[in-house]
N, C-alpha and C positions, 0 to 999 in steps of 0.2 A: 376187421380184415387182418388176418394171419400175417404176424412178421418172419422174415425169413433170417435165417441165422446160418453163417459159414464158419467152421471149422479146418482147421488144418494141423491135423497131428504126425508127432514123429513115431517110430515103434517103440519108445519109450517112452509115449504120454505126453509129452511136453508138447506144446503147440500153439497158436495165436487162433483168436475168431472176431467176426465181424457180424455184427448184428442191426437189424434197423430199429430204429427208434422212434420215438414219438415225432422226433423233426430234424429225423437225419439218422445215422448212424453212430456206432460204438465199436471199437477196439481194444481188443489190452491179449495177454497170454492168457494160456488155460489153467495151467498148474505153478505151483510152487508161492515162494513170496510173493511173488508178481500179479498174482491174478487180482487183486482192486488197484492193479495200475490201469487207467483205463487212459486213452483217448476219444473224443467225444467229439462230431462233424456236426455242427447244426445247420440247417439248410432253409431257406425261404421257402414260401409256397411254391416258387416259379423254379425252385433247382438251385436258386444263385445260394453262395455261401453266404451265411448268417457271423457264425462263430466257429471254433475250433479250439479247443483247451485238453490239457491233460490234470488229468488227476488223480493223488492216492490216496485211497478212501474220503475222509471230506475232504480232504486238503488239496486244494489246488495249485499245481505246479506253475504254467502257464496258461494265457488265456491271449488270442489273437482274433482278431476282426479281421475284415478284407482290407480298410485301412491301417489296420500296424502291422499287415502283411506286406502289404506294398512298402512301407514305412522301412520294414526290414532290408526290403530288396534294393530301395533307394538307399540305402545305408550302406549294403553290401556293396554295391556298385560303385560307388563313390570314394568310398574304402580301397576297393581291388582294381579298380580301371583308370587308365592313364591311358593319353596318347601316346603313339608312335609314330616317331619319323620314318616318313618313304625311305629313309638310305638303311633303316635298321632291320627293314623286308628284305633284304639282299645281302649277300658277300659270299666269301669263304663257307662251303659245307652250311648253306643258309638254305631250308626248305622251306617252302608255303605251299601248305597241299589244302586242297580244298574239302571241306566239310559238307557243301551241300552237293557236291559230286559223287562223296561217299555214300549217302542218301539212297541216291539216283540208282547206281548202280546194284546195290544194297537187293532195291527193292524189285528189280528187273529179274533180278538174279536167280530171287526168293518165290518171286509170285506164280511161276509152273509149279510150285510142290508145293508151296502155304495150301492149298482146300486138300491134296490127297495126303500132306501129312497130318491135317488136323483130322482127317476122317478117320486113319489108322489108330492115332494117339485113341480119339476118342473111345473106338471099339476095343482097341487095347487094355483101358485101362478103368471103364465106366461098370460102375455095377447098381441097378435101381433095387430098392427095398420099398416096404411101406413105411420107414424114416425119412426116407429121403433118397436123395442121390449121391452114392459114395464114389469117389475117386481115386483108385487103391494101387498103388505105385510099388509092387514086390518082387521080385528076383524073372520068375516063370513070366509074369504081363511082361516086364522090359526085356526079357527075351525073345518073346514072339513076337513084340514090336519094334525089335531088332528086325530080326530074321525077316517083318514084310518091310521093313524101308530097305533092306538090302536085295531084295527083290524088284525094286523100284526101276524105273527108266534112269531116272535120276541119277542112283547108286552107279548102276553099270555104266554111265556115262563117265559118274567120275574115276571107275576102274579101268576104263579106257581111257583116260587122259593120264591115272598115273603110270600109265605105259611109255607114255615122251619122255625121248630124252633130254638130260638136262639144259641141253643149249635151246631147245626150243622153249623150255619150261624160263630160262636166262629172258630170250626175247620177247616171252610174253609183259614176264615179270616188269621188264623194261617198259615196255608200252601202257601198260596199268599204272605203273608207277608217274609216267608221263603226263596219261590223260588226268592226273590228280593233279600234279601241279601247275601251281598258278604262277606267272611271268608277275614280279614286283612291278615294272617297268607299266603293264598293262593295267592304268589304276582304275577305271571302269569294272574292270574284272573284279579288283580287290574290293569295292566299295557296294560291289552289287553280292558279296559272298561273307561268309565264314570261315575259315581258316583256322588250323592248326599252321601255327609256326614250331621250326624246329632249328635253332643255331647251337653253338656251341655254350653262351652264354645266358642262352633267353627259351624257354619253352612254354606254349600258352595258347590262348584262342586270340587271334585277331578280328574286331568285327569291323566291320567296313562303314563307312559314312560318305554319301554325297556331299561331293565336294570339300569335305574335312580330311585332314588327316584320321588316319584308322583308330582305333582303340584296342588296345592291348592287357588281359587278363592271364596274369601269370599262371600256370597249372598248379603251384601250390596252391593258391587261391580257392582253385575247387576242389582240389583231395580234402582242405581242410575244412569247406564247407559240407560237404557229404559226409565227415566224421561228426559235425556240429549238429546236423539233423539228424542222425544213428541214435546219438547220446541225449537229444532232445525226448527219444520216442521210447516207450518201454519192449520193444521188439529186440531188443539186443542180442538174448538169449536163445532167441528163433530165427537164423539167417539164413537164406541158400549158402552166403559167403563163406561162411562160420563152419560148411558142412554138416549143419544139422538138417537138411532136407534129402532123401533120399532113400534108397529100398527100404517101404516098410513105412512109407509116409504114404497119409489117404487125408483127402479132403473130401467133409460132408457137407450138404448144404440140406437143410432142414425147413 
């Protein structure tokens, strides 16, 4: 059976690839001294993870199985989460914001336009040839896509909303903020939610737990984890966050 390969390239030729392997997938950079730096994802016959490892040439950098990954997660949680007193969830300039409600509102807002946007994006940038399907992001197609979106009903609605006076937006903002705020005195609401805690001396995530004090993870722990994960993978030279993805970027599926 023919194995699939996907490539994402920038205008200067840099990029990454994802390819099917005999028992999973292999991913890595396309050019430069990192071409032999790859991550291999091994899967069982039923699709479950068997192992994941990074290698540079013949040298293995790290290897994980489901058991060692779980141990890493358990260690991270044990070292970065602690109980937080109920009294610390309330006070001057202290806000508890629901993450669950944010997800629900976001889904409700974008559900009506998700399919039209995907349809527009697909026809704006997709091109097929004998070698496979290529998604090319260039300035002309991006401009055509932007004009198509500008004519959509959602864009017209946003344009109408932008004409509302500031006092109306202030009222809307207050009501939206109030919707996300969780009352720390309502312990059941906290226990059933995951919340963002913002206070003068503490910012992080609060995890509710039935019948117990909630747990708290500082925001610095999460940003530190994201940084360590990024450094452990060979894709640092090609990242949307670094601005390497933009006009001239193409995705090829062969």
